[in-house]
PDB file of N, CA, C, O and CB in Angstrom:
ATOM      1  N   MET A   1     237.955 215.849  53.761  1.00  0.00           N
ATOM      2  CA  MET A   1     237.378 217.199  54.338  1.00  0.00           C
ATOM      3  C   MET A   1     238.111 216.944  56.062  1.00  0.00           C
ATOM      4  O   MET A   1     238.934 217.835  56.272  1.00  0.00           O
ATOM      5  CB  MET A   1     235.212 217.276  54.224  1.00  0.00           C
ATOM      6  N   VAL A   2     238.028 216.323  56.821  1.00  0.00           N
ATOM      7  CA  VAL A   2     238.634 216.761  57.939  1.00  0.00           C
ATOM      8  C   VAL A   2     239.718 217.235  58.105  1.00  0.00           C
ATOM      9  O   VAL A   2     239.798 218.016  59.054  1.00  0.00           O
ATOM     10  CB  VAL A   2     238.659 216.105  58.594  1.00  0.00           C
ATOM     11  N   ILE A   3     241.076 216.965  57.226  1.00  0.00           N
ATOM     12  CA  ILE A   3     242.029 217.113  57.023  1.00  0.00           C
ATOM     13  C   ILE A   3     241.753 219.148  56.510  1.00  0.00           C
ATOM     14  O   ILE A   3     241.853 220.170  57.189  1.00  0.00           O
ATOM     15  CB  ILE A   3     242.524 215.779  56.031  1.00  0.00           C
ATOM     16  N   VAL A   4     241.551 219.018  55.684  1.00  0.00           N
ATOM     17  CA  VAL A   4     241.109 220.406  54.932  1.00  0.00           C
ATOM     18  C   VAL A   4     240.930 221.663  56.572  1.00  0.00           C
ATOM     19  O   VAL A   4     241.715 222.479  57.053  1.00  0.00           O
ATOM     20  CB  VAL A   4     239.078 220.014  53.797  1.00  0.00           C
ATOM     21  N   TRP A   5     239.559 221.243  56.951  1.00  0.00           N
ATOM     22  CA  TRP A   5     239.266 222.135  58.208  1.00  0.00           C
ATOM     23  C   TRP A   5     240.375 222.093  58.738  1.00  0.00           C
ATOM     24  O   TRP A   5     241.115 222.938  58.234  1.00  0.00           O
ATOM     25  CB  TRP A   5     238.194 221.762  59.206  1.00  0.00           C
ATOM     26  N   LEU A   6     240.942 221.395  59.672  1.00  0.00           N
ATOM     27  CA  LEU A   6     241.960 221.218  60.755  1.00  0.00           C
ATOM     28  C   LEU A   6     242.757 222.438  59.645  1.00  0.00           C
ATOM     29  O   LEU A   6     242.464 223.631  59.721  1.00  0.00           O
ATOM     30  CB  LEU A   6     242.764 219.296  61.165  1.00  0.00           C
ATOM     31  N   VAL A   7     243.768 221.905  58.656  1.00  0.00           N
ATOM     32  CA  VAL A   7     244.268 223.339  58.418  1.00  0.00           C
ATOM     33  C   VAL A   7     243.850 224.412  58.110  1.00  0.00           C
ATOM     34  O   VAL A   7     244.595 225.389  58.177  1.00  0.00           O
ATOM     35  CB  VAL A   7     244.887 223.425  57.788  1.00  0.00           C
ATOM     36  N   ILE A   8     242.474 224.530  57.664  1.00  0.00           N
ATOM     37  CA  ILE A   8     241.873 226.477  57.895  1.00  0.00           C
ATOM     38  C   ILE A   8     241.693 226.877  58.576  1.00  0.00           C
ATOM     39  O   ILE A   8     241.369 228.064  58.586  1.00  0.00           O
ATOM     40  CB  ILE A   8     240.911 227.153  57.594  1.00  0.00           C
ATOM     41  N   ILE A   9     241.801 225.993  59.810  1.00  0.00           N
ATOM     42  CA  ILE A   9     241.210 226.465  61.544  1.00  0.00           C
ATOM     43  C   ILE A   9     242.822 226.757  62.289  1.00  0.00           C
ATOM     44  O   ILE A   9     243.185 227.341  63.310  1.00  0.00           O
ATOM     45  CB  ILE A   9     240.093 224.691  62.669  1.00  0.00           C
ATOM     46  N   VAL A  10     243.228 226.333  61.655  1.00  0.00           N
ATOM     47  CA  VAL A  10     245.397 226.479  62.301  1.00  0.00           C
ATOM     48  C   VAL A  10     245.663 227.589  61.272  1.00  0.00           C
ATOM     49  O   VAL A  10     246.279 228.467  61.876  1.00  0.00           O
ATOM     50  CB  VAL A  10     246.992 224.563  61.843  1.00  0.00           C
ATOM     51  N   VAL A  11     245.410 228.074  59.537  1.00  0.00           N
ATOM     52  CA  VAL A  11     245.522 228.940  59.537  1.00  0.00           C
ATOM     53  C   VAL A  11     244.674 230.151  59.816  1.00  0.00           C
ATOM     54  O   VAL A  11     245.219 231.245  59.960  1.00  0.00           O
ATOM     55  CB  VAL A  11     245.903 228.795  58.879  1.00  0.00           C
ATOM     56  N   LEU A  12     243.630 230.041  59.883  1.00  0.00           N
ATOM     57  CA  LEU A  12     243.470 231.569  60.924  1.00  0.00           C
ATOM     58  C   LEU A  12     243.185 231.785  62.216  1.00  0.00           C
ATOM     59  O   LEU A  12     242.591 232.750  62.696  1.00  0.00           O
ATOM     60  CB  LEU A  12     242.514 232.373  60.584  1.00  0.00           C
ATOM     61  N   ASN A  13     243.624 230.865  62.751  1.00  0.00           N
ATOM     62  CA  ASN A  13     244.278 231.044  63.825  1.00  0.00           C
ATOM     63  C   ASN A  13     245.731 231.639  64.093  1.00  0.00           C
ATOM     64  O   ASN A  13     245.698 232.757  64.608  1.00  0.00           O
ATOM     65  CB  ASN A  13     244.209 230.017  64.216  1.00  0.00           C
ATOM     66  N   ILE A  14     246.824 231.192  63.882  1.00  0.00           N
ATOM     67  CA  ILE A  14     247.663 232.048  62.460  1.00  0.00           C
ATOM     68  C   ILE A  14     247.349 232.905  62.527  1.00  0.00           C
ATOM     69  O   ILE A  14     247.092 233.338  63.650  1.00  0.00           O
ATOM     70  CB  ILE A  14     247.567 231.843  61.041  1.00  0.00           C
ATOM     71  N   LEU A  15     247.170 233.671  61.448  1.00  0.00           N
ATOM     72  CA  LEU A  15     246.503 234.549  60.390  1.00  0.00           C
ATOM     73  C   LEU A  15     245.814 235.755  61.521  1.00  0.00           C
ATOM     74  O   LEU A  15     246.352 236.856  61.640  1.00  0.00           O
ATOM     75  CB  LEU A  15     245.175 233.531  59.294  1.00  0.00           C
ATOM     76  N   GLY A  16     244.357 235.311  62.442  1.00  0.00           N
ATOM     77  CA  GLY A  16     244.029 236.358  63.073  1.00  0.00           C
ATOM     78  C   GLY A  16     244.942 236.359  64.467  1.00  0.00           C
ATOM     79  O   GLY A  16     244.328 237.123  65.212  1.00  0.00           O
ATOM     80  N   LYS A  17     246.179 235.840  65.212  1.00  0.00           N
ATOM     81  CA  LYS A  17     247.424 236.112  66.151  1.00  0.00           C
ATOM     82  C   LYS A  17     248.183 237.640  65.567  1.00  0.00           C
ATOM     83  O   LYS A  17     248.192 238.772  66.052  1.00  0.00           O
ATOM     84  CB  LYS A  17     248.649 234.602  66.012  1.00  0.00           C
ATOM     85  N   TRP A  18     248.781 237.071  64.328  1.00  0.00           N
ATOM     86  CA  TRP A  18     249.437 237.650  63.475  1.00  0.00           C
ATOM     87  C   TRP A  18     248.844 239.619  63.633  1.00  0.00           C
ATOM     88  O   TRP A  18     249.300 240.673  64.076  1.00  0.00           O
ATOM     89  CB  TRP A  18     249.099 236.679  61.953  1.00  0.00           C
ATOM     90  N   GLN A  19     247.780 239.194  63.045  1.00  0.00           N
ATOM     91  CA  GLN A  19     246.719 240.369  62.620  1.00  0.00           C
ATOM     92  C   GLN A  19     246.461 240.962  64.455  1.00  0.00           C
ATOM     93  O   GLN A  19     247.248 241.897  64.600  1.00  0.00           O
ATOM     94  CB  GLN A  19     244.853 239.517  61.577  1.00  0.00           C
ATOM     95  N   ALA A  20     245.924 240.803  65.358  1.00  0.00           N
ATOM     96  CA  ALA A  20     246.134 240.751  66.471  1.00  0.00           C
ATOM     97  C   ALA A  20     246.820 241.661  66.900  1.00  0.00           C
ATOM     98  O   ALA A  20     246.558 242.799  67.290  1.00  0.00           O
ATOM     99  CB  ALA A  20     246.487 239.838  66.739  1.00  0.00           C
ATOM    100  N   ASN A  21     248.167 240.802  66.757  1.00  0.00           N
ATOM    101  CA  ASN A  21     249.353 241.466  67.439  1.00  0.00           C
ATOM    102  C   ASN A  21     250.138 243.285  66.919  1.00  0.00           C
ATOM    103  O   ASN A  21     250.612 244.263  67.496  1.00  0.00           O
ATOM    104  CB  ASN A  21     250.526 240.189  67.155  1.00  0.00           C
ATOM    105  N   ARG A  22     249.833 242.808  65.433  1.00  0.00           N
ATOM    106  CA  ARG A  22     250.315 244.453  64.342  1.00  0.00           C
ATOM    107  C   ARG A  22     249.402 245.639  65.596  1.00  0.00           C
ATOM    108  O   ARG A  22     249.888 246.335  66.488  1.00  0.00           O
ATOM    109  CB  ARG A  22     249.126 244.517  61.836  1.00  0.00           C
ATOM    110  N   TYR A  23     247.677 245.425  65.081  1.00  0.00           N
ATOM    111  CA  TYR A  23     247.544 246.247  65.424  1.00  0.00           C
ATOM    112  C   TYR A  23     247.848 247.084  66.783  1.00  0.00           C
ATOM    113  O   TYR A  23     248.253 248.229  66.985  1.00  0.00           O
ATOM    114  CB  TYR A  23     246.820 246.097  65.094  1.00  0.00           C
ATOM    115  N   LEU A  24     247.419 245.842  67.750  1.00  0.00           N
ATOM    116  CA  LEU A  24     248.665 245.852  68.969  1.00  0.00           C
ATOM    117  C   LEU A  24     249.539 247.366  69.071  1.00  0.00           C
ATOM    118  O   LEU A  24     249.263 248.430  69.625  1.00  0.00           O
ATOM    119  CB  LEU A  24     249.975 244.492  68.511  1.00  0.00           C
ATOM    120  N   GLN A  25     250.854 246.856  68.163  1.00  0.00           N
ATOM    121  CA  GLN A  25     252.415 247.039  68.258  1.00  0.00           C
ATOM    122  C   GLN A  25     251.774 248.969  68.154  1.00  0.00           C
ATOM    123  O   GLN A  25     251.942 249.915  68.924  1.00  0.00           O
ATOM    124  CB  GLN A  25     253.766 246.040  66.543  1.00  0.00           C
ATOM    125  N   ARG A  26     251.218 248.874  67.160  1.00  0.00           N
ATOM    126  CA  ARG A  26     250.375 250.017  66.668  1.00  0.00           C
ATOM    127  C   ARG A  26     248.952 251.254  67.510  1.00  0.00           C
ATOM    128  O   ARG A  26     248.183 252.137  67.133  1.00  0.00           O
ATOM    129  CB  ARG A  26     249.750 249.177  65.594  1.00  0.00           C
ATOM    130  N   ASN A  27     249.426 250.349  69.142  1.00  0.00           N
ATOM    131  CA  ASN A  27     247.950 251.245  70.084  1.00  0.00           C
ATOM    132  C   ASN A  27     246.534 251.375  69.323  1.00  0.00           C
ATOM    133  O   ASN A  27     245.677 252.248  69.459  1.00  0.00           O
ATOM    134  CB  ASN A  27     248.346 253.117  70.403  1.00  0.00           C
ATOM    135  N   ALA A  28     246.549 249.833  68.173  1.00  0.00           N
ATOM    136  CA  ALA A  28     244.906 249.968  68.209  1.00  0.00           C
ATOM    137  C   ALA A  28     244.709 248.949  68.621  1.00  0.00           C
ATOM    138  O   ALA A  28     245.162 247.925  68.109  1.00  0.00           O
ATOM    139  CB  ALA A  28     244.025 250.204  67.016  1.00  0.00           C
ATOM    140  N   VAL A  29     243.578 248.995  70.226  1.00  0.00           N
ATOM    141  CA  VAL A  29     243.289 248.402  70.292  1.00  0.00           C
ATOM    142  C   VAL A  29     242.322 248.102  70.183  1.00  0.00           C
ATOM    143  O   VAL A  29     242.231 246.884  70.029  1.00  0.00           O
ATOM    144  CB  VAL A  29     243.598 248.283  70.672  1.00  0.00           C
ATOM    145  N   ILE A  30     240.938 248.895  70.176  1.00  0.00           N
ATOM    146  CA  ILE A  30     240.248 248.348  69.014  1.00  0.00           C
ATOM    147  C   ILE A  30     240.034 247.531  68.403  1.00  0.00           C
ATOM    148  O   ILE A  30     239.397 246.496  68.599  1.00  0.00           O
ATOM    149  CB  ILE A  30     240.330 248.581  68.424  1.00  0.00           C
ATOM    150  N   LYS A  31     240.804 248.101  67.184  1.00  0.00           N
ATOM    151  CA  LYS A  31     241.131 246.840  66.155  1.00  0.00           C
ATOM    152  C   LYS A  31     241.712 246.236  66.502  1.00  0.00           C
ATOM    153  O   LYS A  31     242.300 246.037  65.439  1.00  0.00           O
ATOM    154  CB  LYS A  31     241.619 246.865  65.071  1.00  0.00           C
ATOM    155  N   ALA A  32     242.290 245.504  67.294  1.00  0.00           N
ATOM    156  CA  ALA A  32     242.970 244.723  67.685  1.00  0.00           C
ATOM    157  C   ALA A  32     241.710 243.516  68.509  1.00  0.00           C
ATOM    158  O   ALA A  32     241.926 242.304  68.529  1.00  0.00           O
ATOM    159  CB  ALA A  32     244.137 245.547  68.514  1.00  0.00           C
ATOM    160  N   ARG A  33     240.807 243.969  68.948  1.00  0.00           N
ATOM    161  CA  ARG A  33     239.884 243.082  69.403  1.00  0.00           C
ATOM    162  C   ARG A  33     238.879 243.095  68.153  1.00  0.00           C
ATOM    163  O   ARG A  33     238.396 242.025  67.783  1.00  0.00           O
ATOM    164  CB  ARG A  33     239.260 243.509  70.864  1.00  0.00           C
ATOM    165  N   LEU A  34     238.551 244.310  67.487  1.00  0.00           N
ATOM    166  CA  LEU A  34     237.358 243.536  66.659  1.00  0.00           C
ATOM    167  C   LEU A  34     237.941 241.945  65.669  1.00  0.00           C
ATOM    168  O   LEU A  34     237.350 240.880  65.490  1.00  0.00           O
ATOM    169  CB  LEU A  34     236.686 244.924  65.355  1.00  0.00           C
ATOM    170  N   VAL A  35     239.180 242.371  65.248  1.00  0.00           N
ATOM    171  CA  VAL A  35     239.930 240.798  64.545  1.00  0.00           C
ATOM    172  C   VAL A  35     239.957 240.022  65.631  1.00  0.00           C
ATOM    173  O   VAL A  35     239.224 239.061  65.399  1.00  0.00           O
ATOM    174  CB  VAL A  35     241.655 240.811  63.874  1.00  0.00           C
ATOM    175  N   ALA A  36     240.381 239.951  66.595  1.00  0.00           N
ATOM    176  CA  ALA A  36     240.329 238.253  68.044  1.00  0.00           C
ATOM    177  C   ALA A  36     238.764 238.748  67.623  1.00  0.00           C
ATOM    178  O   ALA A  36     238.726 238.282  66.485  1.00  0.00           O
ATOM    179  CB  ALA A  36     241.149 238.357  70.659  1.00  0.00           C
ATOM    180  N   THR A  37     237.300 239.472  67.846  1.00  0.00           N
ATOM    181  CA  THR A  37     236.000 238.826  67.915  1.00  0.00           C
ATOM    182  C   THR A  37     236.013 238.355  66.704  1.00  0.00           C
ATOM    183  O   THR A  37     235.325 237.350  66.525  1.00  0.00           O
ATOM    184  CB  THR A  37     234.781 239.630  68.247  1.00  0.00           C
ATOM    185  N   ILE A  38     236.594 238.781  65.808  1.00  0.00           N
ATOM    186  CA  ILE A  38     235.774 237.873  63.846  1.00  0.00           C
ATOM    187  C   ILE A  38     236.402 236.807  63.693  1.00  0.00           C
ATOM    188  O   ILE A  38     236.103 236.098  62.732  1.00  0.00           O
ATOM    189  CB  ILE A  38     236.108 238.723  61.973  1.00  0.00           C
ATOM    190  N   VAL A  39     237.587 236.347  64.727  1.00  0.00           N
ATOM    191  CA  VAL A  39     238.301 235.624  64.410  1.00  0.00           C
ATOM    192  C   VAL A  39     238.196 234.494  65.229  1.00  0.00           C
ATOM    193  O   VAL A  39     238.388 233.330  64.877  1.00  0.00           O
ATOM    194  CB  VAL A  39     239.318 236.145  64.302  1.00  0.00           C
ATOM    195  N   VAL A  40     237.940 234.821  66.131  1.00  0.00           N
ATOM    196  CA  VAL A  40     235.964 233.514  67.643  1.00  0.00           C
ATOM    197  C   VAL A  40     235.527 233.053  66.468  1.00  0.00           C
ATOM    198  O   VAL A  40     235.954 232.099  65.817  1.00  0.00           O
ATOM    199  CB  VAL A  40     233.778 234.758  68.939  1.00  0.00           C
ATOM    200  N   VAL A  41     234.320 234.059  66.149  1.00  0.00           N
ATOM    201  CA  VAL A  41     233.795 233.254  65.346  1.00  0.00           C
ATOM    202  C   VAL A  41     233.500 232.444  64.613  1.00  0.00           C
ATOM    203  O   VAL A  41     232.756 231.493  64.853  1.00  0.00           O
ATOM    204  CB  VAL A  41     233.692 233.320  65.176  1.00  0.00           C
ATOM    205  N   LEU A  42     234.382 232.855  62.963  1.00  0.00           N
ATOM    206  CA  LEU A  42     234.882 232.004  62.514  1.00  0.00           C
ATOM    207  C   LEU A  42     235.488 230.826  62.864  1.00  0.00           C
ATOM    208  O   LEU A  42     235.077 229.774  62.375  1.00  0.00           O
ATOM    209  CB  LEU A  42     235.321 232.417  62.112  1.00  0.00           C
ATOM    210  N   GLN A  43     236.988 230.852  64.134  1.00  0.00           N
ATOM    211  CA  GLN A  43     236.732 229.636  64.135  1.00  0.00           C
ATOM    212  C   GLN A  43     235.201 228.832  64.886  1.00  0.00           C
ATOM    213  O   GLN A  43     234.554 227.803  64.694  1.00  0.00           O
ATOM    214  CB  GLN A  43     237.946 229.267  64.694  1.00  0.00           C
ATOM    215  N   CYS A  44     235.172 229.484  65.392  1.00  0.00           N
ATOM    216  CA  CYS A  44     233.552 228.650  65.827  1.00  0.00           C
ATOM    217  C   CYS A  44     233.167 227.777  64.739  1.00  0.00           C
ATOM    218  O   CYS A  44     233.214 226.547  64.700  1.00  0.00           O
ATOM    219  CB  CYS A  44     232.090 229.773  66.026  1.00  0.00           C
ATOM    220  N   LEU A  45     232.876 228.397  64.080  1.00  0.00           N
ATOM    221  CA  LEU A  45     232.489 228.226  62.682  1.00  0.00           C
ATOM    222  C   LEU A  45     232.892 226.647  61.513  1.00  0.00           C
ATOM    223  O   LEU A  45     232.518 225.564  61.063  1.00  0.00           O
ATOM    224  CB  LEU A  45     233.221 229.576  62.124  1.00  0.00           C
ATOM    225  N   CYS A  46     233.951 227.711  61.578  1.00  0.00           N
ATOM    226  CA  CYS A  46     234.552 226.257  61.663  1.00  0.00           C
ATOM    227  C   CYS A  46     234.638 224.769  62.028  1.00  0.00           C
ATOM    228  O   CYS A  46     234.193 223.701  61.607  1.00  0.00           O
ATOM    229  CB  CYS A  46     235.083 226.360  61.961  1.00  0.00           C
ATOM    230  N   VAL A  47     235.601 225.318  63.235  1.00  0.00           N
ATOM    231  CA  VAL A  47     235.239 223.796  64.010  1.00  0.00           C
ATOM    232  C   VAL A  47     233.618 222.927  63.923  1.00  0.00           C
ATOM    233  O   VAL A  47     233.493 221.810  63.420  1.00  0.00           O
ATOM    234  CB  VAL A  47     235.441 224.152  65.752  1.00  0.00           C
ATOM    235  N   TYR A  48     232.060 224.032  64.756  1.00  0.00           N
ATOM    236  CA  TYR A  48     231.479 223.458  63.541  1.00  0.00           C
ATOM    237  C   TYR A  48     231.328 222.684  62.472  1.00  0.00           C
ATOM    238  O   TYR A  48     230.940 221.540  62.709  1.00  0.00           O
ATOM    239  CB  TYR A  48     231.421 223.804  63.219  1.00  0.00           C
ATOM    240  N   LEU A  49     231.541 223.004  61.245  1.00  0.00           N
ATOM    241  CA  LEU A  49     231.262 222.238  60.016  1.00  0.00           C
ATOM    242  C   LEU A  49     232.624 221.168  60.661  1.00  0.00           C
ATOM    243  O   LEU A  49     232.478 220.055  60.157  1.00  0.00           O
ATOM    244  CB  LEU A  49     231.422 223.252  58.186  1.00  0.00           C
ATOM    245  N   PHE A  50     233.852 221.200  61.596  1.00  0.00           N
ATOM    246  CA  PHE A  50     234.781 220.143  61.515  1.00  0.00           C
ATOM    247  C   PHE A  50     234.527 219.087  61.668  1.00  0.00           C
ATOM    248  O   PHE A  50     234.667 218.045  61.028  1.00  0.00           O
ATOM    249  CB  PHE A  50     235.590 220.184  62.113  1.00  0.00           C
ATOM    250  N   MET A  51     233.854 219.558  63.197  1.00  0.00           N
ATOM    251  CA  MET A  51     232.546 218.939  63.591  1.00  0.00           C
ATOM    252  C   MET A  51     231.400 217.648  63.630  1.00  0.00           C
ATOM    253  O   MET A  51     231.167 216.630  64.281  1.00  0.00           O
ATOM    254  CB  MET A  51     232.140 219.519  63.221  1.00  0.00           C
ATOM    255  N   ARG A  52     230.634 218.747  61.988  1.00  0.00           N
ATOM    256  CA  ARG A  52     229.756 217.863  61.081  1.00  0.00           C
ATOM    257  C   ARG A  52     230.594 217.147  60.189  1.00  0.00           C
ATOM    258  O   ARG A  52     230.058 216.392  59.379  1.00  0.00           O
ATOM    259  CB  ARG A  52     228.723 218.647  60.250  1.00  0.00           C
ATOM    260  N   THR A  53     232.297 217.313  60.222  1.00  0.00           N
ATOM    261  CA  THR A  53     232.574 215.991  58.672  1.00  0.00           C
ATOM    262  C   THR A  53     233.208 215.400  59.269  1.00  0.00           C
ATOM    263  O   THR A  53     234.010 214.724  58.624  1.00  0.00           O
ATOM    264  CB  THR A  53     233.383 216.228  57.077  1.00  0.00           C
ATOM    265  N   LEU A  54     233.275 215.250  61.047  1.00  0.00           N
ATOM    266  CA  LEU A  54     234.119 214.436  61.446  1.00  0.00           C
ATOM    267  C   LEU A  54     233.178 213.130  61.943  1.00  0.00           C
ATOM    268  O   LEU A  54     233.550 211.964  61.815  1.00  0.00           O
ATOM    269  CB  LEU A  54     235.039 215.143  62.494  1.00  0.00           C
ATOM    270  N   ILE A  55     231.841 213.551  62.555  1.00  0.00           N
ATOM    271  CA  ILE A  55     230.672 212.728  63.565  1.00  0.00           C
ATOM    272  C   ILE A  55     230.279 211.570  62.589  1.00  0.00           C
ATOM    273  O   ILE A  55     229.740 210.661  63.220  1.00  0.00           O
ATOM    274  CB  ILE A  55     229.071 213.782  64.065  1.00  0.00           C
ATOM    275  N   PRO A  56     230.413 211.224  60.773  1.00  0.00           N
ATOM    276  CA  PRO A  56     230.028 210.105  60.158  1.00  0.00           C
ATOM    277  C   PRO A  56     230.628 208.950  60.584  1.00  0.00           C
ATOM    278  O   PRO A  56     230.004 207.909  60.792  1.00  0.00           O
ATOM    279  CB  PRO A  56     230.176 210.213  58.927  1.00  0.00           C
ATOM    280  N   TYR A  57     232.328 209.141  60.785  1.00  0.00           N
ATOM    281  CA  TYR A  57     232.888 208.305  61.285  1.00  0.00           C
ATOM    282  C   TYR A  57     233.429 207.939  62.215  1.00  0.00           C
ATOM    283  O   TYR A  57     234.119 206.924  62.315  1.00  0.00           O
ATOM    284  CB  TYR A  57     233.261 208.173  60.921  1.00  0.00           C
ATOM    285  N   ILE A  58     233.182 208.736  63.034  1.00  0.00           N
ATOM    286  CA  ILE A  58     233.135 208.243  64.127  1.00  0.00           C
ATOM    287  C   ILE A  58     231.757 207.194  64.922  1.00  0.00           C
ATOM    288  O   ILE A  58     231.821 206.363  65.827  1.00  0.00           O
ATOM    289  CB  ILE A  58     233.413 209.387  64.685  1.00  0.00           C
ATOM    290  N   VAL A  59     230.627 207.683  64.127  1.00  0.00           N
ATOM    291  CA  VAL A  59     230.028 207.374  63.630  1.00  0.00           C
ATOM    292  C   VAL A  59     229.556 205.562  62.914  1.00  0.00           C
ATOM    293  O   VAL A  59     228.598 204.791  62.957  1.00  0.00           O
ATOM    294  CB  VAL A  59     230.338 208.291  63.186  1.00  0.00           C
ATOM    295  N   GLU A  60     231.315 205.638  62.150  1.00  0.00           N
ATOM    296  CA  GLU A  60     230.830 204.713  61.100  1.00  0.00           C
ATOM    297  C   GLU A  60     232.033 203.850  62.143  1.00  0.00           C
ATOM    298  O   GLU A  60     231.960 202.650  61.879  1.00  0.00           O
ATOM    299  CB  GLU A  60     230.995 205.096  59.046  1.00  0.00           C
ATOM    300  N   PHE A  61     232.700 204.026  62.827  1.00  0.00           N
ATOM    301  CA  PHE A  61     233.631 203.292  63.496  1.00  0.00           C
ATOM    302  C   PHE A  61     233.493 202.430  64.594  1.00  0.00           C
ATOM    303  O   PHE A  61     234.103 201.376  64.771  1.00  0.00           O
ATOM    304  CB  PHE A  61     234.369 203.990  63.809  1.00  0.00           C
ATOM    305  N   LEU A  62     232.192 203.232  65.715  1.00  0.00           N
ATOM    306  CA  LEU A  62     231.251 202.862  66.732  1.00  0.00           C
ATOM    307  C   LEU A  62     230.683 202.084  66.448  1.00  0.00           C
ATOM    308  O   LEU A  62     230.316 201.273  67.299  1.00  0.00           O
ATOM    309  CB  LEU A  62     230.501 203.565  67.158  1.00  0.00           C
ATOM    310  N   ASN A  63     230.380 201.962  65.304  1.00  0.00           N
ATOM    311  CA  ASN A  63     229.480 200.993  64.718  1.00  0.00           C
ATOM    312  C   ASN A  63     229.966 199.550  64.125  1.00  0.00           C
ATOM    313  O   ASN A  63     229.241 198.576  63.918  1.00  0.00           O
ATOM    314  CB  ASN A  63     228.864 201.701  63.675  1.00  0.00           C
ATOM    315  N   ILE A  64     231.206 199.642  63.929  1.00  0.00           N
ATOM    316  CA  ILE A  64     231.826 198.161  64.493  1.00  0.00           C
ATOM    317  C   ILE A  64     231.933 197.521  66.228  1.00  0.00           C
ATOM    318  O   ILE A  64     232.078 196.381  66.670  1.00  0.00           O
ATOM    319  CB  ILE A  64     233.409 198.257  64.012  1.00  0.00           C
ATOM    320  N   PHE A  65     231.808 198.643  66.777  1.00  0.00           N
ATOM    321  CA  PHE A  65     231.357 197.904  67.800  1.00  0.00           C
ATOM    322  C   PHE A  65     230.120 196.759  68.396  1.00  0.00           C
ATOM    323  O   PHE A  65     230.290 196.095  69.419  1.00  0.00           O
ATOM    324  CB  PHE A  65     231.345 198.683  68.290  1.00  0.00           C
ATOM    325  N   TYR A  66     228.892 196.692  67.549  1.00  0.00           N
ATOM    326  CA  TYR A  66     227.858 196.649  67.355  1.00  0.00           C
ATOM    327  C   TYR A  66     227.888 195.947  67.055  1.00  0.00           C
ATOM    328  O   TYR A  66     227.108 195.188  67.630  1.00  0.00           O
ATOM    329  CB  TYR A  66     227.326 197.190  66.984  1.00  0.00           C
ATOM    330  N   HIS A  67     228.582 195.381  66.070  1.00  0.00           N
ATOM    331  CA  HIS A  67     228.067 194.157  65.013  1.00  0.00           C
ATOM    332  C   HIS A  67     228.734 193.212  65.541  1.00  0.00           C
ATOM    333  O   HIS A  67     229.844 193.302  66.066  1.00  0.00           O
ATOM    334  CB  HIS A  67     228.372 194.226  63.368  1.00  0.00           C
ATOM    335  N   HIS A  68     227.679 191.714  65.342  1.00  0.00           N
ATOM    336  CA  HIS A  68     228.447 191.016  66.471  1.00  0.00           C
ATOM    337  C   HIS A  68     228.672 190.007  64.534  1.00  0.00           C
ATOM    338  O   HIS A  68     229.361 188.990  64.444  1.00  0.00           O
ATOM    339  CB  HIS A  68     227.311 190.151  68.519  1.00  0.00           C
TER     340      HIS A  68
END
């Protein structure tokens, strides 16, 4: 699931940049800003979910050092 979140974040970034550049070429600055804002909010949500799925693996890895 961690890899899925990484792929979603990268694809969202590419699509958002492509769409914002399309609007900027058409001189639709407000639409480009709106797209960029929505993409940033969605990326923050995806990063939160990515970290939420990654933390159990990090905790399990760190527990290796504390077991004797």
